[in-house]
Phi, psi and omega in degrees: 000137182288156181290123178282145176278132179260120187272028182231136179280309186245113184241130174249128174258119183239172180157174180290170175303129176081015183273346179109016183303306185296321180299318180290320178298317179302314183291315181294315183294326177293314183294324185256011179048052186261163166290126185249131176240114179246132182296133182265060185295331182291344179276356180275106184290347183267352185295312177300322179294324180297315181294334177279324184216078187300320184297322183283322190251005184300310183296319180296315183292322180288324178294320178296314179299318180302311182291323179291318177297321178299314181297318180297313181291322179298317179299326181283315188274337178286321179234071183291150175278112184287352184258005176246149184270338187226148167244121183236123186237148176265020171203155170250156184297330181294344177307323179302316182289323183292319177289319180298323181301326182267339187258341187256153171289164188304312182294318178296319181295321179297318178295316179298318181297322177297315180294317179300317184297328177287313185289325186294341180290350182281346189232151176283161168293154174295152173285335173207130173249122179253124179251120179271109183263124174232155175286159188296327179295321179295311184291326177295320177297318179296320178299316180295321184289329182277352164059039170278118191304320185286350180264353191291344179263005178297134181253158178302325181301321178292318179297322177294323177298316180293317177301316179299320180297318177299311184292326175300322180283311189296323186293346181259003182283126178230353187265347176208160183285137175240125180248108177266118180252113177276103189267348184051241181255022185300131173258106179259358177275313182269346183244109185296327180294321177295319178297318179297325177297314179296318180298319177298316181294321180289335182278351180283155177270129181238144174285159176303146183116184187264134175232122183243129182229129172272123185261120179261148181255000000 
C-alpha cells in the first residue's frame, strides 16, 4: 500500500497507560521521517514511589512530569527542524493536567493548575489529537506483559480514573480535531494491515471537534 499523506504538522497520540501510544508514534515517525517526541517516564525517580504510596508522592510525581514535558516540548518548538513535515508525540501537554486532576487533592490541584496554565501558553494545540481507546482489561494485560516493575501494582480502578479524566476533557474540545479510535484488541504492531488502517484514518482531514471511530480487524 502506498504511503498516505498526513495533512497535519503537529500530531499527539494519546491514550491510557499501555494502550500503544509509543508503538504507534515509533512506526509513524519512522515512516514519515518526522520529529519524534517520546515521554521520558523512566527518568522520573518518583514514579515507583508514587505507585507504592500515591497519597504521599502524587504532587511530586506530577510536578516532575510537568517540568519534563515542558522541557521536551520547549526543545522541539523553540528550535524546530525546518526540514521535517511532522512532529509526532506520544503525549500532549494537557496530559499533565488530566493525571493531576485524578491524583491530587483539591488544594494541590489548584496550585498545579495555576502552574500548568502559565506553562501551557508556550505551546500550540495539536493539529490532530488521536486517542487510542482500549478497555481496561486489555491495557492491564499489556502493562503486566511489558514487565516494568513499578507498574505491576496498577489496578483497573486507577486505569478507569485516568480514562474518565481523558474523556471529560476530550468531549469538550472544539478548537482542533480529536480522533478517538476504539481499537478493542487490535494489534497494529505485528499486523501490517491493521497499521495501514490506522494510518489511513489518521491521514483523513477532520473538522475541529470529536470524531469517534470503532476500528474493526
